[in-house]
N, CA, C and O atoms as a Tripos MOL2 file, in Angstrom:
@<TRIPOS>MOLECULE
protein
  264   263    66     0     0
PROTEIN
NO_CHARGES

@<TRIPOS>ATOM
      1 N         108.5810  106.8170   85.8000 N.3       1 MET1
      2 CA        108.6210  107.7470   86.9020 C.3       1 MET1
      3 C         110.0570  108.2100   87.1720 C.2       1 MET1
      4 O         110.2940  109.3590   87.5460 O.2       1 MET1
      5 N         110.9970  107.3030   86.9770 N.am      2 THR2
      6 CA        112.3960  107.6600   87.1880 C.3       2 THR2
      7 C         112.8520  108.7160   86.1920 C.2       2 THR2
      8 O         113.6470  109.5880   86.5410 O.2       2 THR2
      9 N         112.3640  108.6540   84.9630 N.am      3 THR3
     10 CA        112.7600  109.6560   83.9690 C.3       3 THR3
     11 C         112.2360  111.0360   84.3300 C.2       3 THR3
     12 O         112.9000  112.0410   84.0770 O.2       3 THR3
     13 N         111.0540  111.0880   84.9170 N.am      4 ILE4
     14 CA        110.4950  112.3790   85.3400 C.3       4 ILE4
     15 C         111.3570  112.9870   86.4390 C.2       4 ILE4
     16 O         111.7020  114.1670   86.3830 O.2       4 ILE4
     17 N         111.7050  112.1750   87.4430 N.am      5 PHE5
     18 CA        112.5210  112.6910   88.5340 C.3       5 PHE5
     19 C         113.9520  112.9570   88.0920 C.2       5 PHE5
     20 O         114.6130  113.8330   88.6500 O.2       5 PHE5
     21 N         114.4450  112.2200   87.1040 N.am      6 SER6
     22 CA        115.7700  112.5060   86.5590 C.3       6 SER6
     23 C         115.7620  113.8540   85.8510 C.2       6 SER6
     24 O         116.6940  114.6430   86.0050 O.2       6 SER6
     25 N         114.7230  114.1180   85.0830 N.am      7 PHE7
     26 CA        114.5940  115.4060   84.4050 C.3       7 PHE7
     27 C         114.5180  116.5400   85.4180 C.2       7 PHE7
     28 O         115.1840  117.5640   85.2640 O.2       7 PHE7
     29 N         113.6970  116.3540   86.4640 N.am      8 ILE8
     30 CA        113.5790  117.3770   87.5040 C.3       8 ILE8
     31 C         114.9210  117.5850   88.1930 C.2       8 ILE8
     32 O         115.3420  118.7210   88.4120 O.2       8 ILE8
     33 N         115.5920  116.4880   88.5360 N.am      9 GLY9
     34 CA        116.8470  116.5790   89.2570 C.3       9 GLY9
     35 C         117.9620  117.2180   88.4660 C.2       9 GLY9
     36 O         118.7880  117.9380   89.0270 O.2       9 GLY9
     37 N         117.9990  116.9640   87.1630 N.am     10 ILE10
     38 CA        119.1000  117.4740   86.3480 C.3      10 ILE10
     39 C         118.8250  118.8770   85.8170 C.2      10 ILE10
     40 O         119.6780  119.7590   85.9190 O.2      10 ILE10
     41 N         117.6440  119.0850   85.2540 N.am     11 TYR11
     42 CA        117.3840  120.3420   84.5550 C.3      11 TYR11
     43 C         116.6000  121.3720   85.3710 C.2      11 TYR11
     44 O         116.8510  122.5700   85.2410 O.2      11 TYR11
     45 N         115.6720  120.9400   86.1940 N.am     12 LEU12
     46 CA        114.8130  121.8890   86.8920 C.3      12 LEU12
     47 C         115.2690  122.2310   88.3060 C.2      12 LEU12
     48 O         114.8170  123.2280   88.8690 O.2      12 LEU12
     49 N         116.1500  121.4330   88.8870 N.am     13 MET13
     50 CA        116.5470  121.6480   90.2700 C.3      13 MET13
     51 C         117.1710  123.0280   90.5190 C.2      13 MET13
     52 O         116.8680  123.6360   91.5450 O.2      13 MET13
     53 N         118.0260  123.5500   89.6310 N.am     14 PRO14
     54 CA        118.5430  124.9030   89.8830 C.3      14 PRO14
     55 C         117.4410  125.9560   89.9580 C.2      14 PRO14
     56 O         117.5080  126.8600   90.7910 O.2      14 PRO14
     57 N         116.4360  125.8530   89.1030 N.am     15 PHE15
     58 CA        115.3420  126.8160   89.1200 C.3      15 PHE15
     59 C         114.4630  126.6320   90.3540 C.2      15 PHE15
     60 O         113.9800  127.6050   90.9330 O.2      15 PHE15
     61 N         114.2630  125.3840   90.7470 N.am     16 ILE16
     62 CA        113.4760  125.1040   91.9560 C.3      16 ILE16
     63 C         114.1870  125.6890   93.1700 C.2      16 ILE16
     64 O         113.5440  126.2610   94.0500 O.2      16 ILE16
     65 N         115.5030  125.5490   93.2220 N.am     17 CYS17
     66 CA        116.2680  126.1010   94.3500 C.3      17 CYS17
     67 C         116.2080  127.6250   94.3650 C.2      17 CYS17
     68 O         116.0930  128.2250   95.4340 O.2      17 CYS17
     69 N         116.2820  128.2510   93.2110 N.am     18 ILE18
     70 CA        116.1930  129.7160   93.1400 C.3      18 ILE18
     71 C         114.8300  130.1900   93.6070 C.2      18 ILE18
     72 O         114.7380  131.1510   94.3710 O.2      18 ILE18
     73 N         113.7660  129.5300   93.1590 N.am     19 VAL19
     74 CA        112.4090  129.8960   93.5890 C.3      19 VAL19
     75 C         112.2640  129.7120   95.1030 C.2      19 VAL19
     76 O         111.6320  130.5310   95.7710 O.2      19 VAL19
     77 N         112.8480  128.6400   95.6400 N.am     20 PHE20
     78 CA        112.7800  128.3820   97.0730 C.3      20 PHE20
     79 C         113.4760  129.4940   97.8580 C.2      20 PHE20
     80 O         112.9140  130.0060   98.8270 O.2      20 PHE20
     81 N         114.6760  129.8690   97.4600 N.am     21 ILE21
     82 CA        115.4290  130.9030   98.1650 C.3      21 ILE21
     83 C         114.7220  132.2520   98.0930 C.2      21 ILE21
     84 O         114.6450  132.9630   99.0950 O.2      21 ILE21
     85 N         114.2030  132.6120   96.9150 N.am     22 ILE22
     86 CA        113.4830  133.8840   96.7770 C.3      22 ILE22
     87 C         112.2230  133.8870   97.6380 C.2      22 ILE22
     88 O         111.8770  134.9080   98.2310 O.2      22 ILE22
     89 N         111.5370  132.7460   97.7070 N.am     23 SER23
     90 CA        110.3360  132.6580   98.5330 C.3      23 SER23
     91 C         110.6660  132.7710  100.0190 C.2      23 SER23
     92 O         109.9280  133.4050  100.7730 O.2      23 SER23
     93 N         111.7650  132.1640  100.4380 N.am     24 ILE24
     94 CA        112.1910  132.2720  101.8320 C.3      24 ILE24
     95 C         112.5480  133.7170  102.1680 C.2      24 ILE24
     96 O         112.2130  134.1980  103.2500 O.2      24 ILE24
     97 N         113.2200  134.4110  101.2610 N.am     25 ILE25
     98 CA        113.5640  135.8180  101.4850 C.3      25 ILE25
     99 C         112.3040  136.6610  101.6030 C.2      25 ILE25
    100 O         112.2200  137.5220  102.4790 O.2      25 ILE25
    101 N         111.3220  136.4260  100.7360 N.am     26 ASP26
    102 CA        110.0540  137.1560  100.8230 C.3      26 ASP26
    103 C         109.3420  136.8660  102.1450 C.2      26 ASP26
    104 O         108.7550  137.7680  102.7430 O.2      26 ASP26
    105 N         109.3900  135.6250  102.5980 N.am     27 LEU27
    106 CA        108.7770  135.2530  103.8650 C.3      27 LEU27
    107 C         109.4450  135.9840  105.0290 C.2      27 LEU27
    108 O         108.7670  136.4900  105.9240 O.2      27 LEU27
    109 N         110.7650  136.0350  105.0100 N.am     28 ILE28
    110 CA        111.4950  136.7290  106.0710 C.3      28 ILE28
    111 C         111.1740  138.2230  106.0640 C.2      28 ILE28
    112 O         111.0080  138.8250  107.1260 O.2      28 ILE28
    113 N         111.0850  138.8300  104.8700 N.am     29 LYS29
    114 CA        110.7270  140.2460  104.7810 C.3      29 LYS29
    115 C         109.3460  140.5060  105.3730 C.2      29 LYS29
    116 O         109.1490  141.4860  106.0910 O.2      29 LYS29
    117 N         108.3870  139.6260  105.0710 N.am     30 LEU30
    118 CA        107.0440  139.7890  105.6200 C.3      30 LEU30
    119 C         107.0480  139.6570  107.1400 C.2      30 LEU30
    120 O         106.3720  140.4170  107.8340 O.2      30 LEU30
    121 N         107.8000  138.7060  107.6490 N.am     31 LEU31
    122 CA        107.8490  138.5050  109.0900 C.3      31 LEU31
    123 C         108.5380  139.6610  109.8040 C.2      31 LEU31
    124 O         108.1080  140.0580  110.8870 O.2      31 LEU31
    125 N         109.5880  140.2010  109.2230 N.am     32 ILE32
    126 CA        110.2930  141.3330  109.8310 C.3      32 ILE32
    127 C         109.3950  142.5670  109.8740 C.2      32 ILE32
    128 O         109.3960  143.3020  110.8600 O.2      32 ILE32
    129 N         108.6360  142.7920  108.8160 N.am     33 ASN33
    130 CA        107.7510  143.9600  108.7580 C.3      33 ASN33
    131 C         106.4620  143.7600  109.5400 C.2      33 ASN33
    132 O         105.6750  144.6950  109.6850 O.2      33 ASN33
    133 N         106.2380  142.5610  110.0420 N.am     34 GLY34
    134 CA        105.0370  142.2930  110.8280 C.3      34 GLY34
    135 C         103.7840  142.1270  109.9880 C.2      34 GLY34
    136 O         102.6730  142.2740  110.4980 O.2      34 GLY34
    137 N         103.9430  141.8260  108.7240 N.am     35 LEU35
    138 CA        102.7960  141.6520  107.8360 C.3      35 LEU35
    139 C         102.3300  140.2070  107.8570 C.2      35 LEU35
    140 O         103.0420  139.3130  108.3160 O.2      35 LEU35
    141 N         101.1380  139.9970  107.3590 N.am     36 GLU36
    142 CA        100.5800  138.6460  107.3130 C.3      36 GLU36
    143 C         101.2170  137.8510  106.1740 C.2      36 GLU36
    144 O         101.4220  138.3650  105.0740 O.2      36 GLU36
    145 N         101.5190  136.6060  106.4610 N.am     37 VAL37
    146 CA        102.1370  135.7300  105.4620 C.3      37 VAL37
    147 C         101.0440  135.2200  104.5190 C.2      37 VAL37
    148 O          99.9990  134.7420  104.9600 O.2      37 VAL37
    149 N         101.3070  135.3320  103.2190 N.am     38 LYS38
    150 CA        100.3350  134.9010  102.2230 C.3      38 LYS38
    151 C         100.2930  133.3870  102.1190 C.2      38 LYS38
    152 O         101.3160  132.7150  102.2510 O.2      38 LYS38
    153 N          99.1100  132.8600  101.8840 N.am     39 LYS39
    154 CA         98.9380  131.4140  101.7600 C.3      39 LYS39
    155 C          99.6600  130.8910  100.5180 C.2      39 LYS39
    156 O         100.2110  129.7900  100.5440 O.2      39 LYS39
    157 N          99.6640  131.6610   99.4410 N.am     40 GLU40
    158 CA        100.3220  131.2340   98.2140 C.3      40 GLU40
    159 C         101.8250  131.0780   98.4190 C.2      40 GLU40
    160 O         102.4390  130.1510   97.8910 O.2      40 GLU40
    161 N         102.4100  131.9900   99.1890 N.am     41 LEU41
    162 CA        103.8410  131.9230   99.4580 C.3      41 LEU41
    163 C         104.1850  130.6710  100.2510 C.2      41 LEU41
    164 O         105.1920  130.0150   99.9860 O.2      41 LEU41
    165 N         103.3510  130.3470  101.2160 N.am     42 THR42
    166 CA        103.5720  129.1390  102.0110 C.3      42 THR42
    167 C         103.4640  127.8910  101.1470 C.2      42 THR42
    168 O         104.2560  126.9610  101.3030 O.2      42 THR42
    169 N         102.5060  127.8590  100.2480 N.am     43 ILE43
    170 CA        102.3260  126.7040   99.3600 C.3      43 ILE43
    171 C         103.5300  126.5500   98.4400 C.2      43 ILE43
    172 O         103.9980  125.4320   98.2190 O.2      43 ILE43
    173 N         104.0370  127.6510   97.9010 N.am     44 ILE44
    174 CA        105.2100  127.5970   97.0290 C.3      44 ILE44
    175 C         106.4190  127.0600   97.7850 C.2      44 ILE44
    176 O         107.1670  126.2360   97.2580 O.2      44 ILE44
    177 N         106.6120  127.5220   99.0170 N.am     45 ILE45
    178 CA        107.7430  127.0560   99.8190 C.3      45 ILE45
    179 C         107.6240  125.5670  100.0950 C.2      45 ILE45
    180 O         108.6140  124.8410   99.9960 O.2      45 ILE45
    181 N         106.4360  125.1020  100.4390 N.am     46 VAL46
    182 CA        106.2350  123.6860  100.7430 C.3      46 VAL46
    183 C         106.4840  122.8180   99.5050 C.2      46 VAL46
    184 O         107.1530  121.7880   99.5990 O.2      46 VAL46
    185 N         105.9600  123.2200   98.3620 N.am     47 ILE47
    186 CA        106.1190  122.4210   97.1410 C.3      47 ILE47
    187 C         107.5860  122.3720   96.7000 C.2      47 ILE47
    188 O         108.0950  121.3020   96.3660 O.2      47 ILE47
    189 N         108.2610  123.5170   96.6970 N.am     48 THR48
    190 CA        109.6500  123.5220   96.2560 C.3      48 THR48
    191 C         110.5480  122.7510   97.2260 C.2      48 THR48
    192 O         111.4550  122.0380   96.7960 O.2      48 THR48
    193 N         110.3010  122.8890   98.5220 N.am     49 PHE49
    194 CA        111.0950  122.1380   99.4940 C.3      49 PHE49
    195 C         110.8790  120.6400   99.3320 C.2      49 PHE49
    196 O         111.8290  119.8610   99.4020 O.2      49 PHE49
    197 N         109.6310  120.2380   99.1160 N.am     50 THR50
    198 CA        109.3270  118.8200   98.9320 C.3      50 THR50
    199 C         110.0310  118.2730   97.6910 C.2      50 THR50
    200 O         110.5870  117.1760   97.7360 O.2      50 THR50
    201 N         110.0160  119.0090   96.6010 N.am     51 LEU51
    202 CA        110.7140  118.5640   95.3870 C.3      51 LEU51
    203 C         112.2260  118.5020   95.5940 C.2      51 LEU51
    204 O         112.8850  117.5850   95.1050 O.2      51 LEU51
    205 N         112.7760  119.4840   96.3260 N.am     52 MET52
    206 CA        114.2090  119.5040   96.5680 C.3      52 MET52
    207 C         114.6500  118.3110   97.4200 C.2      52 MET52
    208 O         115.7410  117.7770   97.2160 O.2      52 MET52
    209 N         113.8310  117.8980   98.3490 N.am     53 VAL53
    210 CA        114.2030  116.7930   99.2230 C.3      53 VAL53
    211 C         113.8530  115.4510   98.5870 C.2      53 VAL53
    212 O         114.6530  114.5170   98.6570 O.2      53 VAL53
    213 N         112.6970  115.3330   97.9800 N.am     54 TYR54
    214 CA        112.2150  114.0400   97.5060 C.3      54 TYR54
    215 C         112.9240  113.5710   96.2400 C.2      54 TYR54
    216 O         113.1550  112.3720   96.0840 O.2      54 TYR54
    217 N         113.2730  114.4740   95.3380 N.am     55 THR55
    218 CA        113.8730  114.0790   94.0620 C.3      55 THR55
    219 C         115.2000  113.3310   94.2400 C.2      55 THR55
    220 O         115.3400  112.2400   93.6870 O.2      55 THR55
    221 N         116.1800  113.8610   94.9830 N.am     56 PRO56
    222 CA        117.4260  113.0940   95.1430 C.3      56 PRO56
    223 C         117.2190  111.7780   95.8900 C.2      56 PRO56
    224 O         117.8470  110.7730   95.5590 O.2      56 PRO56
    225 N         116.3470  111.7800   96.8900 N.am     57 ILE57
    226 CA        116.0890  110.5440   97.6330 C.3      57 ILE57
    227 C         115.4870  109.4990   96.7120 C.2      57 ILE57
    228 O         115.8900  108.3370   96.7500 O.2      57 ILE57
    229 N         114.5250  109.8950   95.8820 N.am     58 TYR58
    230 CA        113.9000  108.9610   94.9430 C.3      58 TYR58
    231 C         114.9290  108.3940   93.9720 C.2      58 TYR58
    232 O         114.9330  107.1950   93.6950 O.2      58 TYR58
    233 N         115.8030  109.2610   93.4550 N.am     59 LEU59
    234 CA        116.8050  108.8000   92.4900 C.3      59 LEU59
    235 C         117.8330  107.8890   93.1420 C.2      59 LEU59
    236 O         118.2740  106.9220   92.5220 O.2      59 LEU59
    237 N         118.2230  108.1740   94.3740 N.am     60 ILE60
    238 CA        119.1950  107.3260   95.0660 C.3      60 ILE60
    239 C         118.5930  105.9690   95.3730 C.2      60 ILE60
    240 O         119.2350  104.9410   95.1590 O.2      60 ILE60
    241 N         117.3710  105.9560   95.8710 N.am     61 VAL61
    242 CA        116.7280  104.6930   96.2280 C.3      61 VAL61
    243 C         116.5140  103.8240   94.9960 C.2      61 VAL61
    244 O         116.7010  102.6100   95.0640 O.2      61 VAL61
    245 N         116.1290  104.4140   93.8840 N.am     62 ASN62
    246 CA        115.8760  103.6260   92.6830 C.3      62 ASN62
    247 C         117.1350  103.2550   91.9140 C.2      62 ASN62
    248 O         117.0870  102.3940   91.0360 O.2      62 ASN62
    249 N         118.2650  103.8920   92.2260 N.am     63 SER63
    250 CA        119.5020  103.5360   91.5240 C.3      63 SER63
    251 C         120.2110  102.3480   92.1810 C.2      63 SER63
    252 O         121.0790  101.7270   91.5680 O.2      63 SER63
    253 N         119.8470  102.0360   93.4150 N.am     64 VAL64
    254 CA        120.4750  100.9200   94.1100 C.3      64 VAL64
    255 C         119.8800   99.6090   93.5950 C.2      64 VAL64
    256 O         118.6630   99.4270   93.5830 O.2      64 VAL64
    257 N         120.7400   98.7210   93.1810 N.am     65 THR65
    258 CA        120.2800   97.4260   92.7080 C.3      65 THR65
    259 C         120.6380   96.3650   93.7460 C.2      65 THR65
    260 O         121.7180   96.3780   94.3360 O.2      65 THR65
    261 N         119.7150   95.4690   93.9400 N.am     66 ILE66
    262 CA        119.9350   94.4060   94.9390 C.3      66 ILE66
    263 C         120.3600   93.1380   94.2540 C.2      66 ILE66
    264 O         120.5940   92.1270   94.9160 O.2      66 ILE66
@<TRIPOS>BOND
     1     1     2 1
     2     2     3 1
     3     3     4 2
     4     3     5 am
     5     5     6 1
     6     6     7 1
     7     7     8 2
     8     7     9 am
     9     9    10 1
    10    10    11 1
    11    11    12 2
    12    11    13 am
    13    13    14 1
    14    14    15 1
    15    15    16 2
    16    15    17 am
    17    17    18 1
    18    18    19 1
    19    19    20 2
    20    19    21 am
    21    21    22 1
    22    22    23 1
    23    23    24 2
    24    23    25 am
    25    25    26 1
    26    26    27 1
    27    27    28 2
    28    27    29 am
    29    29    30 1
    30    30    31 1
    31    31    32 2
    32    31    33 am
    33    33    34 1
    34    34    35 1
    35    35    36 2
    36    35    37 am
    37    37    38 1
    38    38    39 1
    39    39    40 2
    40    39    41 am
    41    41    42 1
    42    42    43 1
    43    43    44 2
    44    43    45 am
    45    45    46 1
    46    46    47 1
    47    47    48 2
    48    47    49 am
    49    49    50 1
    50    50    51 1
    51    51    52 2
    52    51    53 am
    53    53    54 1
    54    54    55 1
    55    55    56 2
    56    55    57 am
    57    57    58 1
    58    58    59 1
    59    59    60 2
    60    59    61 am
    61    61    62 1
    62    62    63 1
    63    63    64 2
    64    63    65 am
    65    65    66 1
    66    66    67 1
    67    67    68 2
    68    67    69 am
    69    69    70 1
    70    70    71 1
    71    71    72 2
    72    71    73 am
    73    73    74 1
    74    74    75 1
    75    75    76 2
    76    75    77 am
    77    77    78 1
    78    78    79 1
    79    79    80 2
    80    79    81 am
    81    81    82 1
    82    82    83 1
    83    83    84 2
    84    83    85 am
    85    85    86 1
    86    86    87 1
    87    87    88 2
    88    87    89 am
    89    89    90 1
    90    90    91 1
    91    91    92 2
    92    91    93 am
    93    93    94 1
    94    94    95 1
    95    95    96 2
    96    95    97 am
    97    97    98 1
    98    98    99 1
    99    99   100 2
   100    99   101 am
   101   101   102 1
   102   102   103 1
   103   103   104 2
   104   103   105 am
   105   105   106 1
   106   106   107 1
   107   107   108 2
   108   107   109 am
   109   109   110 1
   110   110   111 1
   111   111   112 2
   112   111   113 am
   113   113   114 1
   114   114   115 1
   115   115   116 2
   116   115   117 am
   117   117   118 1
   118   118   119 1
   119   119   120 2
   120   119   121 am
   121   121   122 1
   122   122   123 1
   123   123   124 2
   124   123   125 am
   125   125   126 1
   126   126   127 1
   127   127   128 2
   128   127   129 am
   129   129   130 1
   130   130   131 1
   131   131   132 2
   132   131   133 am
   133   133   134 1
   134   134   135 1
   135   135   136 2
   136   135   137 am
   137   137   138 1
   138   138   139 1
   139   139   140 2
   140   139   141 am
   141   141   142 1
   142   142   143 1
   143   143   144 2
   144   143   145 am
   145   145   146 1
   146   146   147 1
   147   147   148 2
   148   147   149 am
   149   149   150 1
   150   150   151 1
   151   151   152 2
   152   151   153 am
   153   153   154 1
   154   154   155 1
   155   155   156 2
   156   155   157 am
   157   157   158 1
   158   158   159 1
   159   159   160 2
   160   159   161 am
   161   161   162 1
   162   162   163 1
   163   163   164 2
   164   163   165 am
   165   165   166 1
   166   166   167 1
   167   167   168 2
   168   167   169 am
   169   169   170 1
   170   170   171 1
   171   171   172 2
   172   171   173 am
   173   173   174 1
   174   174   175 1
   175   175   176 2
   176   175   177 am
   177   177   178 1
   178   178   179 1
   179   179   180 2
   180   179   181 am
   181   181   182 1
   182   182   183 1
   183   183   184 2
   184   183   185 am
   185   185   186 1
   186   186   187 1
   187   187   188 2
   188   187   189 am
   189   189   190 1
   190   190   191 1
   191   191   192 2
   192   191   193 am
   193   193   194 1
   194   194   195 1
   195   195   196 2
   196   195   197 am
   197   197   198 1
   198   198   199 1
   199   199   200 2
   200   199   201 am
   201   201   202 1
   202   202   203 1
   203   203   204 2
   204   203   205 am
   205   205   206 1
   206   206   207 1
   207   207   208 2
   208   207   209 am
   209   209   210 1
   210   210   211 1
   211   211   212 2
   212   211   213 am
   213   213   214 1
   214   214   215 1
   215   215   216 2
   216   215   217 am
   217   217   218 1
   218   218   219 1
   219   219   220 2
   220   219   221 am
   221   221   222 1
   222   222   223 1
   223   223   224 2
   224   223   225 am
   225   225   226 1
   226   226   227 1
   227   227   228 2
   228   227   229 am
   229   229   230 1
   230   230   231 1
   231   231   232 2
   232   231   233 am
   233   233   234 1
   234   234   235 1
   235   235   236 2
   236   235   237 am
   237   237   238 1
   238   238   239 1
   239   239   240 2
   240   239   241 am
   241   241   242 1
   242   242   243 1
   243   243   244 2
   244   243   245 am
   245   245   246 1
   246   246   247 1
   247   247   248 2
   248   247   249 am
   249   249   250 1
   250   250   251 1
   251   251   252 2
   252   251   253 am
   253   253   254 1
   254   254   255 1
   255   255   256 2
   256   255   257 am
   257   257   258 1
   258   258   259 1
   259   259   260 2
   260   259   261 am
   261   261   262 1
   262   262   263 1
   263   263   264 2
@<TRIPOS>SUBSTRUCTURE
     1 MET1         2 RESIDUE 1 A MET
     2 THR2         6 RESIDUE 1 A THR
     3 THR3        10 RESIDUE 1 A THR
     4 ILE4        14 RESIDUE 1 A ILE
     5 PHE5        18 RESIDUE 1 A PHE
     6 SER6        22 RESIDUE 1 A SER
     7 PHE7        26 RESIDUE 1 A PHE
     8 ILE8        30 RESIDUE 1 A ILE
     9 GLY9        34 RESIDUE 1 A GLY
    10 ILE10       38 RESIDUE 1 A ILE
    11 TYR11       42 RESIDUE 1 A TYR
    12 LEU12       46 RESIDUE 1 A LEU
    13 MET13       50 RESIDUE 1 A MET
    14 PRO14       54 RESIDUE 1 A PRO
    15 PHE15       58 RESIDUE 1 A PHE
    16 ILE16       62 RESIDUE 1 A ILE
    17 CYS17       66 RESIDUE 1 A CYS
    18 ILE18       70 RESIDUE 1 A ILE
    19 VAL19       74 RESIDUE 1 A VAL
    20 PHE20       78 RESIDUE 1 A PHE
    21 ILE21       82 RESIDUE 1 A ILE
    22 ILE22       86 RESIDUE 1 A ILE
    23 SER23       90 RESIDUE 1 A SER
    24 ILE24       94 RESIDUE 1 A ILE
    25 ILE25       98 RESIDUE 1 A ILE
    26 ASP26      102 RESIDUE 1 A ASP
    27 LEU27      106 RESIDUE 1 A LEU
    28 ILE28      110 RESIDUE 1 A ILE
    29 LYS29      114 RESIDUE 1 A LYS
    30 LEU30      118 RESIDUE 1 A LEU
    31 LEU31      122 RESIDUE 1 A LEU
    32 ILE32      126 RESIDUE 1 A ILE
    33 ASN33      130 RESIDUE 1 A ASN
    34 GLY34      134 RESIDUE 1 A GLY
    35 LEU35      138 RESIDUE 1 A LEU
    36 GLU36      142 RESIDUE 1 A GLU
    37 VAL37      146 RESIDUE 1 A VAL
    38 LYS38      150 RESIDUE 1 A LYS
    39 LYS39      154 RESIDUE 1 A LYS
    40 GLU40      158 RESIDUE 1 A GLU
    41 LEU41      162 RESIDUE 1 A LEU
    42 THR42      166 RESIDUE 1 A THR
    43 ILE43      170 RESIDUE 1 A ILE
    44 ILE44      174 RESIDUE 1 A ILE
    45 ILE45      178 RESIDUE 1 A ILE
    46 VAL46      182 RESIDUE 1 A VAL
    47 ILE47      186 RESIDUE 1 A ILE
    48 THR48      190 RESIDUE 1 A THR
    49 PHE49      194 RESIDUE 1 A PHE
    50 THR50      198 RESIDUE 1 A THR
    51 LEU51      202 RESIDUE 1 A LEU
    52 MET52      206 RESIDUE 1 A MET
    53 VAL53      210 RESIDUE 1 A VAL
    54 TYR54      214 RESIDUE 1 A TYR
    55 THR55      218 RESIDUE 1 A THR
    56 PRO56      222 RESIDUE 1 A PRO
    57 ILE57      226 RESIDUE 1 A ILE
    58 TYR58      230 RESIDUE 1 A TYR
    59 LEU59      234 RESIDUE 1 A LEU
    60 ILE60      238 RESIDUE 1 A ILE
    61 VAL61      242 RESIDUE 1 A VAL
    62 ASN62      246 RESIDUE 1 A ASN
    63 SER63      250 RESIDUE 1 A SER
    64 VAL64      254 RESIDUE 1 A VAL
    65 THR65      258 RESIDUE 1 A THR
    66 ILE66      262 RESIDUE 1 A ILE
């Protein structure tokens, strides 16, 4: 499991961050124009944010040796 999160943290994190920022910009555009927010956009934001927060925490917690 650590290798999966290491791969995500090292190689995929820049792309995850770009997708997150673009999704947030699209969300703001929809809100400014008064349009309805799409469910898919909300799901993408939630998944990318969760990966951005959980991956470093998982790697830090598992790198500490007692």
